[in-house]
PAKOL-979369 format. One line per 5 residues: number of its first residue (from 0); their letters; for each residue z, y, x of N, C-alpha, C. Coordinates in nm, 4 decimals, padded with zeros to 6 digits. Each point is the difference from the previous one (the first is absolute). Example, Ala and Ser with C-alpha at 12.3 -4.5 7.8 and 13.67 -1.06 7.14 Angstrom:
0 = AS = 00.7800:-00.5690:01.3190:00.0000:00.1190:-00.0890:00.0000:00.1200:00.0900; -00.0720:00.1050:-00.0350:00.0060:00.1190:00.0820:00.0730:00.1090:-00.0770
end
This chain:
0 = MEQTI = 03.0944:12.5509:05.4486:-00.0564:00.1011:00.0872:00.1129:00.0734:00.0717; -00.0128:00.0092:00.1312:00.0971:00.0760:00.0771:-00.0486:00.1438:00.0131; 00.0973:00.0900:00.0100:-00.0293:00.1408:00.0187:00.0873:00.0544:00.1125; -00.0409:00.1113:00.0554:00.0794:00.0690:00.1017:-00.0331:00.1483:-00.0081; 00.0880:00.0836:00.0516:-00.0242:00.1441:00.0017:00.0013:00.0442:00.1453
5 = IILLK = -00.1048:00.0714:00.0394:-00.0182:00.0379:00.1401:-00.0547:00.1415:00.0142; 00.0035:00.0479:00.1224:-00.0740:00.1193:00.0412:-00.1168:-00.0542:00.0810; -00.1207:00.0260:-00.0444:-00.1180:-00.0401:00.0761:-00.0307:00.1068:00.1036; -00.0340:-00.0438:00.1206:-00.0310:00.0928:00.1082:-00.1456:-00.0108:00.0384; -00.0593:00.1119:00.0346:-00.1391:-00.0040:00.0493:-00.0018:-00.0756:00.1315
10 = KNKKI = -00.1112:-00.0658:00.0234:-00.0107:-00.0788:00.1224:-00.0064:00.0898:00.1225; 00.0705:-00.0418:00.1033:00.0025:00.0657:00.1301:-00.0553:-00.1022:00.0981; -00.1050:00.0352:00.0707:-00.0726:-00.0954:00.0849:00.0922:-00.0774:00.0960; 00.0852:00.0707:00.0691:00.0886:-00.0623:00.0986:00.1009:-00.0954:-00.0672; 00.0580:00.0470:-00.1111:00.0992:-00.0810:-00.0725:-00.0667:-00.1223:-00.0614
15 = EEVRR = -00.1187:00.0172:-00.0536:-00.0710:-00.1143:-00.0599:-00.0350:-00.1058:00.1048; -00.0332:00.0442:00.1177:-00.0294:-00.0930:00.1084:00.1237:-00.0865:00.0311; 00.1162:00.0635:00.0030:00.1262:-00.0726:00.0246:00.0295:-00.0938:-00.1164; -00.0151:00.0466:-00.1218:00.0274:-00.0852:-00.1165:-00.0935:-00.1223:-00.0018; -00.1276:00.0200:00.0289:-00.0950:-00.1126:00.0011:00.0391:-00.1031:00.1066
20 = RYNPD = 00.0456:00.0497:00.1124:00.0346:-00.0887:00.1116:00.1282:-00.0799:-00.0263; 00.1010:00.0625:-00.0650:00.1317:-00.0623:-00.0087:00.0490:-00.0327:-00.1399; -00.0746:00.0359:-00.1026:00.0432:-00.0280:-00.1374:-00.1083:-00.0830:-00.0699; 00.0232:-00.1300:-00.0182:-00.1021:-00.0868:-00.0593:-00.0350:00.0381:-00.1444; 00.0852:00.0790:-00.0660:-00.0258:00.0405:-00.1384:-00.0582:00.1404:-00.0107
25 = SHKLK = -00.0373:00.0608:00.1107:-00.0474:00.1389:-00.0036:-00.1261:00.0153:-00.0856; -00.0784:-00.1041:-00.0130:-00.1227:00.0067:-00.0810:00.0302:-00.0030:-00.1496; 00.1175:-00.0483:-00.0387:00.0361:-00.0101:-00.1419:00.0442:00.1350:-00.0585; 00.0686:00.0775:00.0809:00.0587:00.1230:-00.0508:-00.0265:00.1147:00.0967; -00.0396:00.1127:-00.0552:-00.0232:00.1195:00.0819:00.1325:00.0454:00.0597
30 = PHISL = -00.0041:00.0864:00.1011:00.1253:00.0497:00.0581:00.0831:00.0685:-00.1090; 00.1292:-00.0318:00.0002:00.0848:00.0503:-00.1074:00.1473:00.0027:00.0419; 00.0786:00.0699:-00.0800:00.1448:-00.0006:00.0111:00.0518:-00.0550:-00.1337; 00.0712:-00.1098:00.0031:00.0526:-00.0591:-00.1235:00.1152:00.0836:-00.0528; -00.0001:00.0216:-00.1310:00.1091:00.0710:-00.0674:00.0791:-00.0950:-00.0886
35 = VYPFK = -00.0693:-00.0910:-00.0690:00.0649:-00.1049:-00.0784:-00.0690:-00.1293:00.0373; 00.0802:-00.0977:00.0412:-00.0559:-00.1277:00.0432:-00.0461:-00.0793:-00.1213; -00.0863:-00.1006:00.0195:-00.0638:-00.0693:-00.1119:00.0960:-00.0451:-00.1104; -00.0465:00.0211:-00.1231:00.0755:-00.0358:-00.1202:-00.0969:-00.0527:-00.1041; 00.0545:-00.0673:-00.1030:-00.0826:-00.0536:-00.1099:00.0692:00.0233:-00.1339
40 = DINQE = -00.0796:-00.0237:-00.1020:00.0506:-00.0074:-00.1373:00.0766:00.1233:-00.0458; -00.0585:00.1149:00.0220:00.0600:00.1275:-00.0461:-00.0919:00.0552:-00.1095; 00.0597:00.0473:-00.1065:-00.0734:00.0645:-00.1063:-00.0733:00.1208:00.0593; -00.1326:00.0002:-00.0120:-00.0814:00.1019:00.0679:00.0234:00.1411:-00.0535; 00.0209:00.0128:-00.1268:00.0274:00.1318:-00.0581:00.1309:00.0572:00.0563
45 = KLYEH = 00.1032:-00.0837:00.0054:00.1296:00.0435:00.0565:-00.0133:00.0274:00.1491; -00.0811:-00.0797:00.0683:-00.0211:00.0187:00.1437:-00.0659:00.1352:00.0269; -00.1065:00.0327:-00.0717:-00.0695:00.1291:00.0182:00.0966:00.1162:-00.0254; 00.0795:-00.0133:-00.1032:00.0963:00.1048:-00.0322:00.1056:00.0123:00.1114; 00.0447:-00.1132:00.0508:00.0986:00.0016:00.1104:-00.0589:00.0679:00.1231
50 = IQNSI = -00.1232:-00.0314:00.0344:-00.0624:00.0608:00.1176:-00.0140:00.1501:-00.0199; -00.0513:00.0412:-00.1153:-00.0161:00.1439:-00.0279:00.1342:00.0748:00.0102; 00.1044:-00.0596:-00.0573:00.1329:00.0640:00.0051:00.0538:00.0033:00.1430; -00.0302:-00.1023:00.0773:00.0507:-00.0103:00.1373:-00.0633:00.1026:00.0933; -00.1243:00.0394:-00.0280:-00.0693:00.0900:00.0921:-00.0079:00.1440:-00.0492
55 = KSIKP = 00.0519:00.0274:-00.1190:-00.0220:00.1323:-00.0601:00.0591:00.1152:00.0806; 00.1033:-00.0242:00.0806:00.0584:00.1105:00.0771:-00.0433:-00.0030:00.1462; -00.1002:-00.0822:00.0324:-00.0442:-00.0100:00.1389:-00.1398:00.0569:00.0127; -00.0115:00.1034:00.0817:-00.1299:00.0637:00.0202:-00.0663:-00.0599:00.1235; -00.1300:00.0218:00.0188:-00.0685:-00.0517:00.1194:00.0726:00.0432:00.1276
60 = FKINL = -00.0099:-00.0853:00.1016:00.0694:00.0257:00.1259:-00.0784:-00.0599:00.1167; 00.0370:00.0442:00.1187:-00.0671:-00.0432:00.1230:00.0869:-00.1053:00.0698; -00.0662:-00.1009:00.0583:00.0718:-00.0955:00.0833:-00.0709:-00.0156:00.1351; 00.0787:-00.0360:00.1000:-00.0527:-00.0362:00.1308:00.0462:-00.1419:00.0285; -00.0897:-00.0830:00.0485:00.0344:-00.1331:00.0451:00.0057:00.0026:00.1518
65 = KGLKK = 00.1120:-00.0486:00.0543:00.0165:00.0009:00.1453:00.1234:-00.0825:00.0338; -00.0094:-00.0834:00.1009:00.1139:-00.0802:00.0447:-00.0085:-00.1421:-00.0526; 00.0383:-00.0936:00.0831:-00.0086:-00.1418:-00.0330:00.1398:-00.0578:-00.0208; 00.0070:-00.1017:-00.0864:00.1287:-00.0679:-00.0257:-00.0273:-00.1426:-00.0411; 00.0884:-00.0910:00.0427:-00.0061:-00.1403:-00.0448:00.0835:-00.0140:-00.1264
70 = SAKEY = -00.0407:-00.0921:-00.0863:00.0788:-00.0275:-00.1197:00.1313:-00.0668:00.0366; 00.0992:00.0122:-00.0897:00.1298:-00.0634:00.0222:-00.0110:-00.1514:-00.0044; -00.0856:-00.0506:-00.0862:-00.0217:-00.1446:-00.0110:-00.1456:-00.0294:00.0318; -00.0218:-00.1194:00.0495:-00.1365:-00.0450:00.0335:-00.0561:00.0886:00.1104; -00.1324:00.0092:00.0095:-00.0612:00.0736:00.1105:-00.1107:00.0930:-00.0506
75 = YLYLL = 00.0372:00.0962:-00.0831:-00.0932:00.0993:-00.0506:00.0087:00.1245:00.0875; -00.1153:00.0625:00.0218:-00.0044:00.1235:00.0777:-00.0370:00.1156:-00.0927; 00.0798:00.1051:00.0034:-00.0190:00.1165:-00.0864:-00.0406:00.1235:00.0804; -00.0859:00.0816:-00.0623:-00.0241:00.1361:00.0446:00.0824:00.0867:-00.0941; 00.0954:00.0730:00.0523:00.0986:00.0698:-00.0822:-00.0511:00.1338:-00.0541
80 = VDKGT = 00.0547:00.0375:-00.1142:-00.0206:00.1345:-00.0514:00.0959:00.0891:00.0780; -00.0544:00.0934:00.0753:00.0780:00.0877:00.0873:00.0401:00.1292:-00.0729; -00.0931:00.0562:-00.0746:00.0277:00.1204:-00.0796:-00.0403:-00.0276:-00.1436; 00.0803:00.0466:-00.0942:-00.0250:-00.0274:-00.1410:00.0821:-00.1170:-00.0519; 00.0878:-00.0515:00.0844:00.0818:-00.1147:-00.0373:00.0847:00.0281:-00.1229
85 = SNILR = 00.0603:00.1178:-00.0079:00.0883:00.0302:-00.1127:-00.0755:-00.0024:-00.1330; -00.1247:00.0454:-00.0002:-00.0810:-00.0040:-00.1238:-00.0342:-00.1433:-00.0392; -00.0321:-00.0825:00.0974:-00.0291:-00.1410:-00.0312:00.1258:-00.0694:-00.0493; 00.1138:00.0275:00.0615:00.1256:-00.0585:-00.0462:00.0331:00.0431:-00.1432; -00.0279:00.1253:-00.0343:00.0205:00.0468:-00.1386:-00.0869:-00.0786:-00.0969
90 = LYKSL = -00.1282:-00.0186:00.0365:-00.0901:-00.0798:-00.0825:00.0512:-00.1430:-00.0153; 00.0351:-00.0590:00.1123:00.0478:-00.1378:00.0017:00.1232:-00.0161:-00.0914; 00.0994:00.0873:00.0179:00.1235:-00.0097:-00.0794:-00.0266:00.0240:-00.1483; -00.0846:00.0949:-00.0288:-00.0327:00.0331:-00.1383:-00.0734:-00.1142:-00.0683; -00.0933:-00.0631:00.0701:-00.0780:-00.1095:-00.0589:00.0800:-00.1306:-00.0100
95 = NKDLL = 00.0885:-00.0257:00.0965:00.0734:-00.1256:00.0064:00.1338:00.0041:-00.0730; -00.0019:00.0553:-00.1191:00.1187:-00.0030:-00.0852:-00.0445:-00.0344:-00.1400; 00.0957:-00.0162:-00.0881:-00.0273:-00.0324:-00.1403:-00.0943:-00.1189:-00.0119; -00.1186:00.0213:-00.0493:-00.0972:-00.1061:-00.0270:-00.0355:-00.0817:00.1236; -00.0015:00.0622:00.1178:-00.0436:-00.0676:00.1222:00.1142:-00.0219:00.1013
100 = KDFKN = 00.1225:-00.0015:-00.0472:00.1145:-00.0089:00.0923:00.0142:-00.1338:00.0697; -00.0628:-00.1063:-00.0509:00.0184:-00.1343:00.0552:-00.1103:-00.0452:00.0951; -00.0852:00.0900:00.0465:-00.1160:-00.0422:00.0783:00.0004:00.0534:00.1438; 00.1166:00.0089:00.0576:00.0081:00.0470:00.1377:-00.0339:-00.1132:00.0958; -00.0422:00.0340:00.1195:-00.0354:-00.0982:00.1028:00.1298:-00.0550:00.0610
105 = KDMPR = 00.0275:-00.1271:-00.0263:00.1246:-00.0607:00.0489:00.0020:-00.0137:00.1526; -00.1175:00.0044:00.0633:-00.0063:-00.0081:00.1451:00.0210:00.1350:00.0680; 00.0111:00.1059:-00.0816:00.0230:00.1331:00.0568:00.1255:00.0567:-00.0670; 00.1158:-00.0277:00.0594:00.1265:00.0424:-00.0620:00.0062:00.1503:-00.0259; -00.0581:00.0782:00.0879:-00.0083:00.1456:-00.0181:-00.1474:00.0391:00.0066
110 = YIPHL = -00.0476:00.0678:-00.1033:-00.1404:00.0381:-00.0061:-00.0335:00.0980:00.1125; -00.1079:-00.0322:00.0714:-00.0499:00.0852:00.1091:-00.1456:00.0342:-00.0307; -00.0313:00.1279:-00.0293:-00.1389:00.0352:-00.0261:-00.0892:-00.0301:00.1220; -00.1034:-00.0797:-00.0236:-00.0837:-00.0448:00.1126:-00.1346:-00.0500:-00.0485; -00.0915:-00.0136:00.0936:-00.1274:-00.0676:-00.0173:00.0086:-00.1258:00.0854
115 = SLGIF = -00.0234:-00.1171:-00.0601:00.0054:-00.1243:00.0765:-00.1247:-00.0109:00.0873; 00.0245:-00.0237:00.1285:-00.1109:-00.0122:00.0965:-00.0320:-00.1450:00.0313; 00.1036:-00.0847:00.0058:-00.0268:-00.1380:00.0431:00.1116:-00.0951:-00.0337; -00.0351:-00.1296:00.0083:00.0926:-00.1095:-00.0223:-00.0134:-00.0929:00.1191; 00.1127:-00.0368:00.0599:-00.0024:-00.0790:00.1234:00.0803:-00.1294:-00.0152
120 = RNKKD = -00.0247:-00.0935:00.0898:00.0661:-00.1306:-00.0066:00.1369:-00.0012:00.0650; 00.0187:00.0872:00.0998:00.1280:-00.0047:00.0722:00.0304:00.1349:00.0650; 00.1221:00.0095:00.0512:00.0475:00.1244:00.0612:-00.0832:00.0393:00.1225; -00.0373:-00.0965:00.0797:-00.0780:00.0273:00.1210:-00.1331:00.0672:-00.0349; -00.0703:-00.0515:-00.1018:-00.1293:00.0579:-00.0399:00.0137:00.1424:-00.0524
125 = IDRVI = 00.0990:00.0218:-00.0865:00.0150:00.1340:-00.0580:00.0426:00.1000:00.1076; 00.0891:-00.0411:00.0906:00.0427:00.0907:00.1072:-00.1160:00.0373:00.0922; -00.0851:-00.0967:00.0302:-00.1172:00.0239:00.0858:-00.0919:00.1032:-00.0649; -00.0257:-00.0158:-00.1296:-00.0901:00.0925:-00.0713:00.0631:00.1388:-00.0121; 00.1292:00.0066:-00.0255:00.0667:00.1309:-00.0083:-00.0151:00.0752:00.1315
130 = NKLKK = 00.0221:-00.0680:00.1112:-00.0146:00.0645:00.1319:-00.1426:00.0498:00.0213; -00.0962:-00.0785:-00.0446:-00.1407:00.0380:00.0128:-00.0310:00.1216:-00.0890; 00.0460:-00.0028:-00.1250:-00.0314:00.1063:-00.0948:00.0726:00.1314:00.0298; 00.1140:-00.0066:00.0640:00.0722:00.1223:00.0359:-00.0860:00.0909:00.0867; -00.0842:-00.0604:00.0819:-00.0902:00.0768:00.0873:-00.1100:00.0696:-00.0804
135 = EKLKA = -00.0365:-00.0593:-00.1145:-00.1083:00.0574:-00.0825:00.0460:00.1158:-00.0877; 00.1300:00.0146:-00.0178:00.0571:00.1090:-00.0801:-00.0673:00.0137:-00.1374; 00.0104:-00.1054:-00.0790:-00.0565:00.0025:-00.1348:00.0674:00.1065:-00.0831; -00.0810:00.0781:-00.0720:00.0568:00.0987:-00.0921:-00.1089:00.0418:-00.0995; 00.0447:00.0500:-00.1139:-00.0925:00.0469:-00.1038:00.0772:00.0953:-00.0920
140 = EYIIN = -00.0772:00.0831:-00.0690:00.0591:00.0965:-00.0938:-00.0745:-00.0088:-00.1329; 00.0747:00.0074:-00.1085:-00.0593:-00.0107:-00.1342:00.0677:00.0970:-00.0963; -00.0748:00.0398:-00.1022:00.0552:00.0717:-00.1139:00.0121:-00.1046:-00.1111; 00.1212:-00.0144:-00.0548:00.0229:-00.0973:-00.1064:00.0033:00.0760:-00.1323; -00.1000:-00.0275:-00.0838:-00.0044:00.0674:-00.1295:-00.0177:-00.0960:-00.1163
145 = EIYLL = 00.0116:-00.1304:00.0297:-00.0077:-00.0993:-00.1071:00.0602:-00.1314:00.0478; 00.0428:-00.0809:-00.0961:00.0449:-00.1358:00.0279:-00.0827:-00.0919:-00.0863; 00.0036:-00.1290:00.0311:-00.0880:-00.0956:-00.0669:00.0769:-00.1208:-00.0493; -00.0320:-00.0408:-00.1214:00.0479:-00.1261:-00.0562:-00.1141:-00.0987:00.0184; 00.0241:-00.1056:00.0759:-00.1034:-00.1004:00.0239:00.0272:-00.1244:-00.0817
150 = NLNKD = -00.1055:-00.0533:-00.0591:00.0052:-00.1324:-00.0614:-00.0637:-00.0933:00.1009; 00.0704:-00.1068:00.0330:-00.0436:-00.0902:00.1075:-00.0413:-00.1359:-00.0543; -00.1015:-00.0587:00.0629:-00.0396:-00.1389:-00.0283:00.1012:-00.0943:00.0623; -00.0156:-00.1285:-00.0266:00.0924:-00.0994:00.0568:00.0021:-00.0003:00.1519; -00.1116:00.0329:00.0623:-00.0064:00.0046:00.1467:00.0430:00.1368:00.0557
155 = LRIKS = 00.0576:00.0825:-00.0881:00.0501:00.1338:00.0325:-00.1079:00.1014:00.0342; -00.1227:-00.0286:-00.0375:-00.1063:00.1001:00.0122:00.0084:00.0914:-00.1218; -00.0487:00.1219:00.0157:00.0058:00.0981:-00.1081:-00.0961:-00.0380:-00.1114; 00.0531:-00.0070:-00.1210:-00.0814:-00.0273:-00.1185:-00.0376:00.1325:-00.0671; 00.0987:00.0909:-00.0113:-00.0270:00.1310:-00.0569:00.1059:00.0991:00.0487
160 = IKKFK = -00.0327:00.1289:-00.0137:00.0853:00.1064:00.0490:00.0160:00.1074:-00.1079; 00.1228:00.0481:-00.0171:00.0249:00.1142:-00.0869:00.0682:00.1073:00.0837; -00.0572:00.1197:-00.0044:00.0480:00.1126:00.0805:00.0969:00.0854:-00.0821; 00.1077:00.0472:00.0664:00.0932:00.0941:-00.0596:00.0114:00.1188:00.0942; -00.0391:00.1174:-00.0486:-00.0026:00.1192:00.0846:00.1363:00.0679:00.0070
165 = LKWKK = 00.0352:00.0434:00.1205:00.1151:00.0881:00.0165:-00.0522:00.1390:-00.0309; 00.0777:00.0783:-00.0717:-00.0514:00.1290:-00.0467:00.0799:00.1154:00.0555; -00.0735:00.1053:00.0299:00.0642:00.1251:00.0367:00.0609:00.0599:-00.1231; 00.1219:00.0448:00.0114:00.0639:00.0716:-00.1106:-00.0366:00.1465:00.0129; -00.0639:00.0532:-00.1019:-00.0350:00.1432:00.0021:00.1211:00.0818:-00.0359
170 = KKQSS = 00.0230:00.1042:00.0765:00.1118:00.0892:-00.0299:-00.0375:00.0870:-00.1181; 00.0971:00.0199:-00.0845:-00.0239:00.0864:-00.1172:-00.0096:00.1452:00.0458; -00.0979:00.0669:-00.0548:-00.0201:00.1415:00.0315:00.1081:00.0806:-00.0737; 00.0631:00.0910:00.0714:00.0977:00.0843:-00.0665:-00.0730:00.1186:-00.0634; 00.0391:00.0330:-00.1177:-00.0658:00.1128:-00.0694:00.0732:00.1280:00.0328
175 = K = -00.0747:00.1012:00.0421:00.0606:00.1292:00.0354:-00.0524:00.1081:-00.0876
end
């Protein structure tokens, strides 16, 4: 069984229309931002503990998606995280160490927080779509207050989901 850790995003009509048009796998997975790329054969008890420890100092935060970028390899089109990037990078770095240090995306030498919009066959196709989408000014805003551990079937469809909440730290009341 493969697993992955992601931020699930609520569907945005305009973004979903683009994903359906240009991403053949959009029906398999809801819109998301990957935090840990697919991995297997991890002790589940240790994994849950690792996730809890990794997120314990991260409180809910806001992100904005805005701006397009092509992947460094192949022809993937990304909608970038414009605001909230530092919080996602903290989550990514915290999760991708110790138990999960060996599961980075080899096709992405430097992690870029993003939502994948499409996969293309060649440079001409992706450039044409980028020029078209720039006019549409895709953007969205979300509050991130949980991350998800997904168990995936062999065809990479979701088999089950476990939610991990980011928690507000309550300030201690001073006694006077």
